[in-house]
Structures are given as C-alpha cells and as structure tokens.
C-alpha positions as CSV (number, residue, x, y, z in Angstrom):
1,M,16.3,3.2,0.0
2,R,17.2,1.2,3.1
3,I,15.9,-0.1,6.3
4,E,16.8,1.5,9.3
5,G,15.4,-0.9,12.2
6,Y,12.4,-1.8,13.8
7,I,9.9,-1.1,16.1
8,E,8.4,-3.8,17.9
9,H,4.8,-4.7,18.2
10,P,3.5,-7.7,19.9
11,I,0.3,-7.6,16.4
12,M,1.6,-5.3,14.3
13,K,5.7,-5.6,12.1
14,I,6.7,-2.0,12.1
15,T,9.8,-1.1,9.8
16,V,11.6,1.9,9.5
17,F,13.5,2.8,6.2
18,K,15.6,5.8,5.5
19,M,16.2,7.2,1.6
20,D,17.6,10.6,1.5
21,N,15.7,13.3,3.4
22,R,13.1,10.9,4.3
23,F,11.8,8.1,6.5
24,S,9.5,6.0,5.3
25,V,7.2,4.2,8.8
26,K,5.7,1.0,7.6
27,F,3.0,-0.8,9.8
28,E,1.6,-3.9,9.0
29,T,-0.7,-6.9,10.0
30,N,-1.2,-10.0,7.8
31,H,-3.7,-8.6,5.1
32,Y,-2.6,-4.6,5.1
33,E,-0.5,-2.1,5.3
34,Q,0.0,1.4,6.3
35,T,3.4,3.8,5.6
36,Y,3.7,7.1,6.6
37,K,6.5,9.6,4.6
38,L,8.0,11.7,7.3
39,R,11.0,14.0,6.6
40,T,14.3,14.1,8.2
41,G,14.9,17.8,10.4
42,D,14.6,19.3,13.5
43,L,12.8,16.9,15.0
44,L,13.3,13.7,12.7
45,N,17.2,12.5,12.4
46,T,17.5,9.4,13.7
47,L,15.6,5.5,14.6
48,E,15.5,6.9,17.9
49,D,13.5,9.8,17.4
50,V,11.1,7.9,15.0
51,K,10.2,5.2,17.3
52,S,9.5,8.5,20.1
53,W,7.5,9.5,16.8
54,A,5.7,6.2,16.3
55,D,4.5,6.0,20.0
56,D,1.7,3.9,21.7
57,G,-0.7,7.0,20.9
58,M,0.3,6.6,17.3
59,K,-0.4,2.7,17.3
60,E,-3.4,2.9,18.4
61,K,-4.5,5.2,16.1
62,V,-2.9,2.8,13.4
63,L,-4.7,-0.1,14.2
64,S,-8.1,1.5,14.7
65,H,-7.7,3.0,10.6
66,F,-6.4,-1.2,10.0
67,N,-9.7,-2.4,11.6
68,T,-11.9,0.7,9.5
69,M,-10.0,-0.8,6.3
70,H,-10.8,-3.9,7.2
71,Q,-15.0,-3.5,7.5
72,A,-14.5,-1.6,4.7
73,A,-13.1,-5.0,2.7
74,M,-15.6,-6.9,4.3
75,Q,-18.6,-4.3,3.5
76,Q,-17.6,-4.9,-0.6
77,F,-16.8,-8.6,-0.4
78,G,-21.1,-8.8,1.4
79,K,-21.6,-7.0,-2.3
80,L,-20.1,-9.0,-4.1
81,E,-21.9,-11.6,-2.6
82,Q,-25.3,-10.2,-2.7
83,G,-24.8,-9.4,-6.2
84,G,-23.7,-14.0,-7.1
85,E,-26.6,-14.7,-5.6
86,N,-28.7,-13.2,-8.4
87,E,-26.3,-14.5,-11.3
88,F,-26.1,-17.4,-10.7
89,E,-28.2,-21.2,-9.0
90,K,-27.6,-22.7,-6.0
91,I,-25.5,-26.0,-6.4
92,I,-26.4,-28.6,-3.4
C-alpha cells in the first residue's frame, strides 16, 4: 500500500492510499479515524476521482460521524466514573 495523495481540510487529515485495485480514504482527527475502501473501476481510477468522491457533503457526513463517535466514547467514560465512585472512598 502506498500513499497516493492528500485531500486538504482545515479540521481533518485526509490521506488517500492505493493498493492493487483499491483506494483507501482515511479521515483522521486527534482521537478518531474512519477509513473507506473503494474499488477502482469505471468511476474511480485517479486521485482526482477520489477527491470528487470525497466532496463537501461527504466530509460533513464524516465529521457528523466523528461527533457521534465522540458522544459514544464520552458516555462510556461516564459509566466508568459512576462505577468507580461505588468502589472507592473519595480522598480529599
């Protein structure tokens, strides 16, 4: 797998990889990442094709999913904190 290129974005790092007959598009923030695997073919053959696929609408959907991922992680941390209060005394 090799890096085919990057897609500019102010919040996310977007890297396009290519391996055999597949592109992988990796969206990253500080704590989360999403990767989409796309087969090459009639619609996707070049980095420019992948950039067209990863348009503003797709980027908004990815950011929305990052928000959902963050909320789920914070809820789980909340559960851990609640469980911990019952097990140990508070030390001041």
